[in-house]
C-alpha positions as CSV (number, residue, x, y, z in Angstrom):
1,Q,21.1,-1.8,24.3
2,V,20.8,-2.7,20.6
3,Q,21.4,-0.2,17.9
4,L,19.3,-0.3,14.7
5,V,20.4,1.4,11.5
6,E,18.1,1.8,8.6
7,S,19.1,2.5,5.0
8,G,17.9,2.2,1.4
9,G,15.4,5.0,1.2
10,G,15.2,7.6,-1.5
11,L,13.1,9.3,-4.2
12,V,11.1,7.0,-6.4
13,Q,8.4,7.5,-8.9
14,P,4.9,6.1,-8.3
15,G,4.9,2.4,-9.2
16,G,8.5,2.0,-8.4
17,S,10.3,-0.2,-5.9
18,L,12.8,0.2,-3.1
19,R,14.4,-2.2,-0.7
20,L,15.0,-1.0,2.9
21,S,17.6,-2.6,5.2
22,C,17.8,-2.5,9.0
23,A,21.1,-3.7,10.5
24,A,21.1,-4.6,14.2
25,S,24.3,-4.2,16.3
26,R,23.8,-7.7,17.7
27,S,21.8,-10.9,17.2
28,I,18.3,-10.3,18.3
29,F,16.0,-11.9,15.7
30,S,16.0,-15.4,17.1
31,I,14.0,-14.3,20.2
32,N,12.4,-11.1,19.0
33,A,9.7,-10.2,16.5
34,M,10.7,-7.2,14.4
35,G,8.7,-4.6,12.6
36,W,9.0,-1.9,10.1
37,Y,7.2,1.3,11.1
38,R,6.7,4.6,9.2
39,Q,5.8,8.1,10.1
40,A,4.5,10.5,7.5
41,P,4.5,14.3,8.1
42,G,1.8,15.3,10.5
43,K,0.8,11.7,11.3
44,Q,1.5,9.2,14.0
45,R,4.0,6.5,13.6
46,E,2.4,3.3,12.3
47,L,3.4,-0.3,12.0
48,V,3.4,-1.5,8.4
49,A,5.0,-5.0,8.6
50,G,6.1,-7.5,11.2
51,I,8.0,-10.7,11.3
52,T,8.0,-13.1,14.3
53,S,11.0,-15.0,15.6
54,G,9.5,-18.0,13.9
55,G,9.3,-16.2,10.5
56,N,5.6,-15.5,10.3
57,T,4.7,-12.2,8.7
58,N,1.9,-9.7,8.9
59,Y,1.1,-6.5,7.1
60,A,-1.0,-3.4,7.4
61,D,-3.9,-3.5,5.0
62,S,-2.5,-0.4,3.2
63,V,0.6,-2.3,2.1
64,K,-0.6,-5.9,1.9
65,G,0.4,-7.4,-1.4
66,R,3.0,-4.7,-2.1
67,F,5.5,-4.9,0.7
68,T,7.4,-7.9,1.9
69,I,9.4,-8.2,5.2
70,S,12.2,-10.6,5.5
71,R,15.3,-11.1,7.6
72,D,18.8,-12.6,7.4
73,G,19.9,-13.8,10.9
74,A,23.5,-14.3,9.8
75,K,23.7,-10.7,8.9
76,N,21.5,-9.4,11.7
77,T,19.5,-7.5,9.1
78,V,15.8,-7.1,8.4
79,Y,14.6,-6.0,5.0
80,L,11.5,-4.4,3.6
81,Q,10.9,-4.9,-0.1
82,M,8.5,-2.2,-1.3
83,N,6.8,-2.6,-4.7
84,S,4.1,-0.6,-6.5
85,L,4.9,2.4,-4.4
86,K,2.3,5.1,-4.0
87,P,2.6,8.8,-3.0
88,E,0.9,7.9,0.3
89,D,3.8,5.6,1.1
90,T,6.0,8.7,1.5
91,A,7.3,8.7,5.1
92,V,10.3,8.1,7.3
93,Y,10.7,4.4,7.8
94,Y,12.0,2.8,10.9
95,C,12.7,-0.7,12.2
96,N,12.3,-1.8,15.8
97,R,11.3,-4.7,17.9
98,L,7.6,-5.7,18.0
99,P,6.6,-4.3,20.4
100,A,9.0,-1.4,20.1
101,W,11.9,-0.7,22.4
102,N,11.5,2.9,23.4
103,N,15.2,3.6,23.4
104,A,16.1,1.8,20.2
105,W,14.6,4.1,17.6
106,G,17.1,4.9,14.9
107,Q,17.3,7.8,12.5
108,G,15.1,6.1,10.0
109,T,15.3,6.3,6.2
110,Q,13.3,8.7,4.1
111,V,11.1,7.3,1.4
112,T,9.6,9.8,-1.0
113,V,7.2,8.7,-3.8
114,S,6.7,11.4,-6.3
115,S,6.7,12.1,-10.0
């Protein structure tokens, strides 16, 4: 079973930036697509960005042009660069495989966008 640990969240003003990191306990990116998901209070968890094992990326319409997903196979780490943040981006952010492993959800990292 792989362990995924997210970090990099925090409080940021609207228009600001954050870079999230997700460290995997073992090498999984070469054969698995990975995704960043988020869950806002009172809402269902949603997929915001994905990266295939071949490096192709896709994004939810709500974050397209503002967020960038990337990975470093040598470090077993997936990143989410978030720019031009909006209050509606406030959520707990998680990484997981695409599609998700049910038993691999980590603690997530809280992102709060507020002035």
